[in-house]
Every structure is written in C-alpha cells, then in structure tokens.
N, C-alpha and C positions, 0 to 999 in steps of 0.2 A: 162758780165756786172759786176758781183760781183768781178771778177778778176781786172777789171779796177778800181773799187771803192777801193778795197784793196790796189792796187798799188798807187793810188792817195793819200790815207790817209797816207800810210807809207812814201811816198816821201815827203809829207808836214811836217810830224812830224820829219823826219830826216833832212830836209833842213833848217827849221827855227833855230834850235840850231846851226847848222853848220854855218849859216850866222852870227849869233851873235858871235861865236867863231872866225870867220874870221875877223870880225870888231875889236874884242878885240886884235887879233894878229897884226893887222895893227896899233895899238896904238891909236885908236879912243876912247877906253874906253866905258863903258856902263853906262847909267843913271840908277837910281834905278828902274824905270819902265821897262827899257829894260832888266835889270838883273832879275827882277821879272817874266817877260814874258818868258825869257830863262829858268828859273827854272821851271816855270809852264809847258812849253812844254816838258822839259826833263822828268818831273814827269808823264805827260800825255803819252808820248812815252813809258816810262817804264811800266806803267800800262796797256796800250793797246796792247803792242807787243805780249804777248801770245795769246790774243783773235784774233788779226789780223792774226797771223800765223795759228791758228786753222781755221779761216774763209777761208784763202787762200787754205789750204789743203782740206776743204770741197768743195770749188768751183772747185778745180781740180778733185775731186771725182765725182761730179755730172755733170760736163761739157759734157761728152759724151752723157749721157742720155738726158740732156736738148737740146743739139744740134739735136739729133734724133727726140725728141718731136717737135721741131720747124720745122724741115724739113717735118715731116709727117702731123702735125696738123696745121701748119701755114696757108696754103691756106684755109682750112675749117674755121678756126677762123677768118681770114680776111673777108671772105664772111659773116659770122655771124655778125661781128661788123659793116659791111656795111649795113646790113638789119635792125639792131636794132637802133632806133633813141633815145629812152629814156630808159635807164637801170633801172630807178626807177619804171618802170611799170612791173618789173619781180621780182620774189622771188629769193633768192640765189640758186645756183645749188644744186641738191640733187643726191646722188648716190643710186640707187635702189639695192635690194639684188642680182639681177642678174648681177650687174656691170654697167648697163646703167646709164648715167648721164643725168638728165633732168633739164630744166630751165622752171619753170611754170610762165605763165603770171598771173598777179594779176587781180582779178575780178574788175569790175567797183565799186562795194561796198567797196572792200578793198582799192582801190585808194582814195575813198571819205573819208574813216575812218582814213586815215593816217593824222597825224598832219602836218600842213603846216609849213615848216621850214622858219623862218624869219632870215634875216641877223643879226648877233650879232653886237651890237654897240661897238665901241672902244672908250674908254675915253683917251683923250690925255692930 
C-alpha cells in the first residue's frame, strides 16, 4: 500500500513539471499562473524527494513482515471485524505483560458517560 502511494506521489510530482516543460518546448509558452505552478511543484518535488525515498526504503524493509502478518492474521481479523458491529463500544487494544492483546468492552456506565458527538457545523 505504501509502495503504491509512494509511486503515485513521485509520478505526480515528476509528471507535472515535465508536462509544463513539454508545453514550453512546443512553443505554447506559459502564463504566470502556469509558471508559478511549475515552480511550486518543482520546489515541492525537491523538498519531498528525500522523504519519499526514505519512505520507499522503509516500505521495502517492512513488506515481508507485513505480508506474513496479513497471511497469518488476516482470517482471524476478518472474523473479528464481522462480529463487532460498533467499535465505539470497546476500549483501545491493550498489551498485557505476558504479550496477550486484549480489547475490553466498555461497561454500560462508561457508554452513558461518554459525551455525545454532534456533527460540526460548516460555515459557507
């Protein structure tokens, strides 16, 4: 997933300036807005390139572990997700000293004490 994301971001940042350069070479010229966008994306690409390369390397390093995790735990997690209808009725997972991971259900009192979330209004 991260590998796909990295590849997409790199392709986008490399393609946009290349498109602008191609148009310029074809004699169309660039408006001030287009030139500004080209410079912006060039700067963005230059700033993001080291971080994207590092992220790509990290994704390559963790890919085998993640693939194994999905193969081994995928069916159990899928079954758990099918059984749980409302995740807000549970506390976040906890790891016990012996390495067990538990997910505690909230008590009825804890559910009643939680503040009710109201949708935020958006001013237009």
